[in-house]
C-alpha positions in Angstrom: 99.5 96.7 127.6 101.1 93.2 127.9 102.1 91.1 124.9 99.7 88.5 126.1 96.8 90.9 125.7 97.9 91.8 122.2 98.1 88.1 121.3 94.6 87.6 122.8 93.1 90.5 120.7 94.8 89.0 117.6 93.2 85.6 118.0 90.1 86.4 116.1 87.8 84.5 118.5 84.4 85.9 119.6 85.6 87.6 122.7 88.6 89.3 121.0 86.4 90.6 118.2 83.8 91.9 120.7 86.6 93.7 122.6 87.8 95.3 119.4 84.3 96.4 118.6 84.1 98.1 122.0 87.5 99.8 121.5 86.4 100.9 118.0 83.3 102.5 119.6 85.4 104.4 122.1 87.8 105.6 119.3 85.0 107.2 117.4 82.6 108.2 120.1 84.5 108.7 123.3 83.5 107.5 126.8 80.3 105.7 127.3 78.2 103.8 129.8 77.7 100.1 129.8 74.0 100.5 129.0 74.7 102.7 126.0 77.4 100.4 124.7 75.1 97.4 125.0 72.4 99.2 122.9 74.8 100.3 120.2 76.5 96.9 119.9 73.3 94.9 120.3 74.7 92.9 123.2 73.4 92.1 126.6 74.4 94.3 129.5 76.1 91.3 131.4 78.2 90.5 128.3 79.4 94.1 127.9 80.0 94.4 131.6 82.2 91.3 131.6 84.2 92.5 128.5 84.7 96.0 129.9 85.8 94.7 133.3 88.3 92.4 131.6 89.7 95.3 129.7 89.9 97.4 132.8 91.9 94.7 134.5 94.3 94.5 131.5 94.8 98.3 131.5 93.1 99.0 128.2 90.0 100.7 129.6 89.5 103.1 132.6 86.5 104.0 134.7 85.9 107.7 134.6 83.4 108.1 137.4 79.7 108.5 137.4 77.7 110.2 134.7 75.8 113.2 136.1 72.1 112.7 135.3 68.9 114.6 136.4 67.7 111.8 138.6 67.9 108.1 139.5 71.1 106.1 139.6 74.3 107.6 138.1 75.9 105.1 135.7 79.6 104.7 135.4 81.5 106.1 132.4 84.2 103.9 130.8 86.7 104.8 128.1 90.2 104.1 126.8 93.1 104.3 129.1 95.3 107.0 127.4 98.6 105.5 128.7 97.8 101.9 127.6 99.6 102.3 124.3 101.0 104.7 121.8 101.1 105.2 118.0 103.4 107.2 115.7 102.5 108.9 112.4 105.0 110.0 109.8 104.0 112.5 107.1 106.5 112.7 104.2 106.6 116.0 102.5 108.7 116.9 99.6 111.5 118.6 101.6 110.6 117.8 105.2 109.0 115.2 107.6 106.3 115.8 110.2 106.3 113.1 112.9 103.8 112.8 115.8 103.0 110.5 118.7 99.5 110.0 120.0 98.2 108.1 123.1 95.4 105.5 123.0 92.8 108.3 123.3 94.2 109.9 120.1 95.7 112.9 121.9 98.9 114.3 120.4 101.6 113.7 123.0 104.7 114.7 121.0 105.5 116.1 117.6 108.5 117.0 115.5 107.5 119.4 112.7 109.3 120.2 109.5 112.4 118.1 110.1 114.7 118.5 107.1 114.4 115.6 104.7 115.3 115.8 101.1 113.1 113.1 99.6 115.0 110.7 97.3 113.4 107.6 95.8 116.5 105.5 96.6 117.5 102.9 99.2 119.7 105.6 100.8 116.7 107.9 101.0 114.7 105.1 102.7 117.6 104.5 105.1 117.6 108.2 106.0 113.9 108.2 106.6 114.1 105.2 108.9 117.1 106.8 110.8 115.0 110.0 111.4 112.1 107.8 112.7 114.4 105.9 115.1 115.9 109.2 116.4 112.4 110.5 117.1 111.6 107.3 119.0 114.8 107.5 121.0 113.9 111.0 122.1 110.6 109.9 123.7 110.2 109.7 127.4 107.4 107.2 127.3 107.6 103.4 127.8 108.7 102.7 124.2 107.5 99.1 124.5 104.0 100.5 124.3 104.4 101.8 120.8 102.2 99.4 118.8 102.3 100.7 115.3 103.9 103.4 113.1 102.0 104.6 110.0 104.0 106.2 107.2 102.3 108.4 104.6 103.5 107.8 101.1 102.2 109.6 98.0 100.9 107.9 94.9 99.6 104.3 94.6 99.7 102.5 98.0 98.0 99.3 99.1 97.8 99.6 102.9 96.6 96.0 103.2 99.5 94.4 101.5 102.0 97.0 102.5 103.2 97.7 99.0 104.0 101.2 97.6 104.0 101.2 93.8 105.1 104.8 93.3 108.0 105.3 95.8 110.5 103.0 97.5 109.4 100.1 95.4 112.7 98.2 95.3 111.8 94.5 95.1 109.5 91.7 96.2 109.4 92.7 99.9 106.6 95.0 100.9 107.7 98.5 102.0 105.9 98.1 105.3 107.9 94.9 106.1 111.1 96.5 105.0 110.6 99.5 107.2 109.5 97.3 110.1 112.9 95.5 109.9 114.8 98.8 109.7 113.0 100.7 112.4 112.4 97.8 114.9 108.7 98.5 115.4 105.6 97.4 113.5 105.2 99.8 110.5 102.2 100.2 108.2 101.9 102.5 105.2 99.0 104.4 103.6 98.4 107.0 100.9 99.2 110.6 102.1 95.9 112.1 101.0 93.9 109.3 102.6 95.7 109.9 105.9 95.0 113.6 105.7 91.3 112.9 105.1 91.2 110.5 108.0 92.9 113.0 110.3 90.5 115.8 109.2 87.6 113.5 109.7 88.5 112.5 113.3 90.1 115.7 114.6 88.9 118.4 112.2 85.4 118.8 113.8 83.5 117.1 111.0 83.0 113.5 112.3 79.3 114.0 112.2 79.5 114.3 108.4 79.1 111.0 106.4 79.9 112.0 102.8 83.1 114.1 102.5 85.7 114.8 99.8 89.1 116.0 100.8 91.2 117.7 98.1 95.0 117.7 98.8 96.6 120.6 96.8 100.3 120.3 97.3 103.1 119.6 94.8 100.7 117.1 93.4 96.9 116.7 93.6 95.1 114.0 95.5 91.6 113.1 96.6 90.4 111.5 99.8 86.9 110.0 99.9 84.6 109.3 102.8 81.3 107.5 102.0 78.8 106.6 104.7 81.4 107.7 107.4 84.1 105.3 106.1 87.3 106.0 104.1 87.0 104.6 100.6 90.2 103.0 99.3 89.1 101.1 96.3 89.9 97.5 95.3 93.7 97.8 95.8 94.0 101.0 97.8 94.4 103.2 94.7 91.2 105.2 94.9 91.6 109.0 94.8 94.1 109.5 92.0 92.2 112.7 91.0 95.3 114.5 89.8 95.8 111.9 87.1 92.5 112.5 85.4 93.4 113.1 81.7 91.8 116.5 80.9 94.3 118.6 78.9 95.7 118.4 75.4 98.8 120.3 76.6 101.5 117.7 75.8 103.0 118.0 79.2 104.2 114.7 80.6 103.0 114.2 84.2 105.3 112.4 86.7 103.0 109.3 86.3 104.3 109.1 82.7 101.0 110.1 81.0 100.2 113.4 79.2 97.6 116.0 80.0 96.8 115.0 83.6 94.8 117.5 85.7 97.9 117.7 88.0 99.9 119.3 85.2 97.8 122.5 85.4 96.2 122.4 88.9 99.0 121.6 91.5 102.0 123.1 93.2 104.2 121.7 90.3 102.0 123.5 87.8 102.2 126.9 89.6 106.0 126.5 90.0 106.4 125.7 86.3 104.3 128.6 85.2 106.1 131.0 87.6 109.5 130.1 86.3 108.3 130.3 82.6 106.8 133.8 83.1 109.7 135.2 85.1 112.1 134.0 82.4 109.9 135.6 79.8 110.4 139.0 81.5 107.5 139.2 84.1 108.4 140.4 87.6 107.9 138.7 91.0 109.3 138.8 94.5 111.0 135.5 93.5 112.5 136.8 90.2 116.0 137.1 91.5 116.0 133.6 93.1 114.6 132.1 89.9 117.1 133.9 87.7 119.9 132.6 89.9 118.5 129.1 89.6 118.0 128.9 93.4 115.8 126.2 95.0 112.2 127.4 95.1 109.7 125.7 97.5 106.0 126.0 97.8 106.5 127.8 101.1 108.4 130.5 99.2 105.6 130.9 96.7 103.0 131.0 99.5 105.1 133.7 101.3 105.2 135.7 98.0 101.4 135.4 97.7 100.9 136.6 101.3 103.1 139.6 100.5 100.7 140.4 97.6 103.0 139.3 94.8 100.7 140.0 91.8 102.2 137.3 89.5 102.0 134.5 92.1 98.4 135.6 93.1 97.4 135.5 89.4 98.9 132.0 88.9 97.2 130.7 92.1 93.8 132.2 91.0 94.1 130.5 87.6 95.0 127.2 89.4 92.0 127.6 91.8 89.5 128.2 89.0 90.8 125.3 87.0 90.7 123.0 90.0 87.2 124.3 91.0 85.8 123.2 87.6 86.9 119.6 88.2 85.8 119.7 91.9 82.4 120.6 90.5 82.5 117.4 88.5 83.3 115.4 91.6 80.4 117.0 93.4 78.1 116.1 90.6 79.3 112.5 90.9 79.4 112.1 94.7 76.9 114.7 96.0 79.0 115.2 99.2 78.0 117.1 102.3 81.3 118.7 102.4 84.4 119.4 100.3 87.6 120.2 102.2 90.5 121.9 100.5 93.8 120.9 102.2 97.4 120.5 101.5 100.3 123.0 101.4 98.6 125.5 99.1 95.4 125.6 101.2 97.3 127.7 103.8 96.8 130.8 101.6 93.1 130.7 102.5 90.9 133.0 100.4 93.4 133.4 97.6 92.7 129.7 96.8 89.2 129.1 98.1 87.5 132.0 96.4 88.4 131.1 92.8 87.5 127.4 93.6 84.1 128.4 94.9 83.5 130.7 91.8 84.2 127.8 89.5 82.1 125.4 91.5 79.1 127.7 91.4 79.4 128.0 87.6 80.1 124.4 86.7 78.2 122.3 89.3 74.5 121.4 89.3 72.6 123.9 91.4 70.9 121.3 93.6 74.2 119.5 94.3 75.9 122.8 95.0 73.3 123.7 97.6 74.0 120.4 99.5 77.7 121.0 99.8 79.8 123.1 102.1 83.3 124.0 100.7 85.8 124.9 103.3 89.6 125.0 104.1 91.1 122.2 106.2 90.9 122.9 109.9 94.1 120.9 110.6 96.2 122.6 107.9 99.8 121.3 107.8 99.1 118.9 110.7 96.4 116.9 108.9 98.8 114.3 107.4 100.7 113.7 110.6 97.6 113.4 112.8 95.9 111.2 110.2 98.9 108.9 110.0 98.8 108.6 113.8 95.1 107.8 113.8 95.6 105.2 111.0 98.4 103.6 113.0 95.9 103.1 115.8 93.2 101.9 113.5 95.5 99.2 112.1 95.7 97.6 115.5 92.2 98.0 116.8 89.6 99.4 114.4 87.6 96.6 112.8 84.8 98.6 111.1 86.4 101.7 109.6 83.9 103.9 111.4 80.9 103.7 113.7 
């Protein structure tokens, strides 16, 4: 795609907005005929034909041959040209980075999983993050001038519109997205990590036909992604979904947000880690006892491995976490009446060990009629949800004008 075309799409005139509407339709629905596009967009067939032909000439759209029908004329199918442009998604985990590259069609072209990255909320930590992103870009064999946007997932309070992160890398007046754009050399946007996971699951997790979905991110922290009427809900300033900071306990434990008694203090990876260390030091046994007694670094992956090896203490702690979490998911279901609740994040990879106590609590604490409406399931994308969602959000930052169709 040429710079001239990008400038044209950014003008905001009638033709550029119509072209973005067509691109948005292709993003959410795939290839289509001119006739079907005209019906959905409520435009005349000649208008749509002219717009699609313009985008074919510019290289944004391809013709994919004739649609097979039972009789009559076979209309041509049109869709996005996968090689027209590319987008990068960066998912920051506590001790690693997942980075992916998608083409215009949203297909994952390249990925770099679990790259070592010790997260530090410092300028040096940000510089290290940008260096890893630049090395990933340098390793790509595509035309790097076609990379239009990089979306970076950041936990906590993030305003994707202004580009500010208020929880991490908040060093001054300059928005984080602008700061990273200058350091990386490509346009960078940011978004909340759970919201990115929700978006990735929605577009690539086989649930795009659902219109009302809640995504629960159970990792070191606890987050909530919300889809209402097929659109991601961000709230007034992008802060919607701080489920983990609901004040529900009188336990005196200070959450990392600075408040006491947040749900996250008893229903998150941090909580299971804290309880595991306390109980091992009180004399209980675990596969991880020796590592804890030697003050070794314990990760969630190590706890998950212990659970999968049938460590009774870790399983008990996870079941307690799941039941407590399920009680409060039941409250969300009573509020939102969703079609589906998806359990994602690092701890979701233990499958039934987590989902069964959650479902037990939901059945007990949710309204029966609401419970019957809702499917509760484990994330289909698992550890890839954040990376894929970040890639998709990078693309939507450039082309998506509706949020969904």
